[in-house]
C-alpha positions as CSV (number, residue, x, y, z in Angstrom):
1,H,5.0,18.2,-14.3
2,L,5.9,17.0,-10.2
3,I,6.6,13.4,-11.8
4,D,8.9,15.1,-14.3
5,E,10.6,16.9,-11.6
6,G,10.7,14.2,-8.6
7,L,12.5,11.7,-11.8
8,K,14.8,14.7,-12.5
9,R,15.8,15.2,-8.7
10,F,15.7,11.9,-7.4
11,G,15.6,8.8,-10.5
12,V,13.0,6.9,-8.5
13,L,9.2,7.8,-7.5
14,Y,7.1,6.3,-5.0
15,L,3.7,6.8,-4.8
16,V,1.4,5.4,-2.7
17,D,-2.1,5.9,-2.0
18,C,-3.8,4.7,1.3
19,H,-7.5,4.6,1.8
20,S,-9.2,2.1,4.8
21,M,-11.6,-0.5,3.6
22,P,-14.4,-1.8,6.1
23,S,-13.9,-4.6,7.9
24,S,-16.2,-6.9,6.0
25,L,-18.6,-6.9,3.1
26,R,-22.1,-7.1,3.4
27,G,-23.7,-10.2,2.2
28,Q,-20.7,-11.5,0.6
29,G,-19.8,-14.1,4.0
30,L,-16.2,-13.3,4.4
31,K,-14.6,-16.4,6.5
32,G,-12.7,-14.6,8.6
33,G,-13.0,-10.8,7.1
34,R,-10.4,-9.5,5.4
35,P,-6.9,-8.9,5.7
36,D,-5.6,-6.0,7.7
37,I,-4.3,-4.7,4.6
38,I,-4.0,-5.3,0.6
39,L,-1.9,-4.1,-1.1
40,G,-2.7,-2.9,-4.8
41,N,-0.2,-2.5,-8.3
42,R,-2.6,-3.6,-10.6
43,Y,-1.4,-6.8,-10.9
44,G,2.0,-6.0,-11.6
45,T,1.6,-2.7,-14.3
46,S,1.8,0.0,-11.7
47,C,4.3,-0.9,-9.3
48,D,8.0,-3.1,-9.8
49,S,7.1,-6.5,-8.6
50,N,10.6,-6.2,-6.7
51,H,9.0,-2.9,-5.1
52,F,5.2,-5.0,-4.3
53,A,7.5,-7.9,-3.0
54,R,9.3,-5.7,-0.8
55,A,6.4,-4.1,0.4
56,H,4.4,-7.1,1.0
57,R,7.2,-8.4,3.1
58,C,7.7,-5.3,5.3
59,L,4.3,-5.3,6.4
60,T,4.0,-9.4,6.8
61,A,7.0,-8.4,9.1
62,F,4.5,-6.4,11.8
63,G,2.3,-9.3,11.9
64,Y,-0.2,-8.5,9.4
65,D,-2.3,-10.4,6.9
66,V,-1.7,-8.7,3.5
67,G,-3.5,-9.4,0.8
68,Q,-2.6,-8.6,-3.5
69,N,-4.6,-6.7,-5.5
70,A,-8.0,-8.2,-4.5
71,P,-10.2,-6.5,-4.2
72,Y,-8.5,-3.4,-4.4
73,A,-6.0,-3.5,-7.4
74,G,-5.8,0.1,-7.6
75,G,-8.0,2.5,-8.8
76,F,-7.3,5.9,-11.1
77,I,-4.3,6.9,-9.5
78,T,-2.5,3.9,-9.5
79,A,-3.5,3.3,-13.5
80,H,-2.6,6.5,-13.9
81,Y,0.5,7.5,-12.4
82,G,2.2,4.6,-12.0
83,N,4.6,3.4,-14.6
84,P,7.2,0.7,-13.2
85,E,9.4,1.0,-17.0
86,K,10.1,4.9,-16.2
87,N,10.4,4.2,-12.5
88,V,7.4,5.3,-11.1
89,H,6.0,3.0,-8.9
90,S,2.2,3.4,-7.7
91,L,1.3,1.2,-5.4
92,Q,-2.3,1.2,-3.6
93,I,-2.7,0.2,0.4
94,E,-6.3,-0.3,1.9
95,I,-6.4,-0.5,5.3
96,N,-8.8,-2.5,7.4
97,R,-10.9,-0.2,9.7
98,N,-10.8,-2.3,12.4
99,L,-6.9,-2.2,13.4
100,Y,-7.1,1.7,14.2
101,M,-11.0,2.6,14.6
102,N,-14.3,1.5,16.1
103,Q,-16.4,0.8,13.1
104,Q,-19.6,1.8,15.3
105,S,-18.7,5.4,16.7
106,V,-15.3,6.3,14.1
107,A,-13.3,6.7,17.5
108,P,-9.4,5.9,17.3
109,S,-9.3,2.0,18.7
110,E,-6.6,1.0,21.4
111,G,-4.5,0.0,17.6
112,F,-4.5,3.2,16.2
113,E,-0.9,4.0,17.2
114,T,0.0,0.9,16.7
115,L,-0.3,0.9,13.1
116,Q,0.8,4.8,12.6
117,K,4.2,4.0,14.2
118,N,4.3,1.0,12.1
119,I,3.1,2.9,8.1
120,G,5.8,5.2,9.5
121,Y,8.4,2.6,10.0
122,F,6.8,0.9,6.5
123,I,7.3,4.5,4.6
124,A,10.7,4.7,6.0
125,E,11.3,0.9,4.8
126,F,9.7,1.3,1.3
127,T,11.7,4.6,0.7
128,R,14.9,3.5,1.1
129,S,17.4,3.9,-1.4
130,D,18.1,0.7,-2.7
131,S,19.6,0.6,-6.1
132,S,19.8,-2.6,-6.8
133,L,15.9,-2.7,-7.1
134,L,15.7,0.6,-10.0
135,S,14.5,-0.3,-13.3
136,A,15.9,2.5,-15.3
């Protein structure tokens, strides 16, 4: 219901599903750990490739190491609601906890405010109207 209302009002919807991820997986021996951020669009099925590329460019411009779809391509929300053909773009964002917290004490780290500011800029940029990117 909310999606239909949003489409009527704005013509396009962006659903951003944010999560945090541990900096490493035990036993997997990832060289250098995980990327700072992993964007998931269900391998192109939940978010238009132009929007996905724009999100990737924006986050890499902040200096983040940004991965795509692995190991987090998007879960139920991303798959269920994302429908780029109808201008409903669903993007999952996994943020490495090392960017903003001490994972042992769970206290915010020095990077918390920077990440908070950058995510605010990202949301503003990602939702900025750009009719050339709309598919309908």
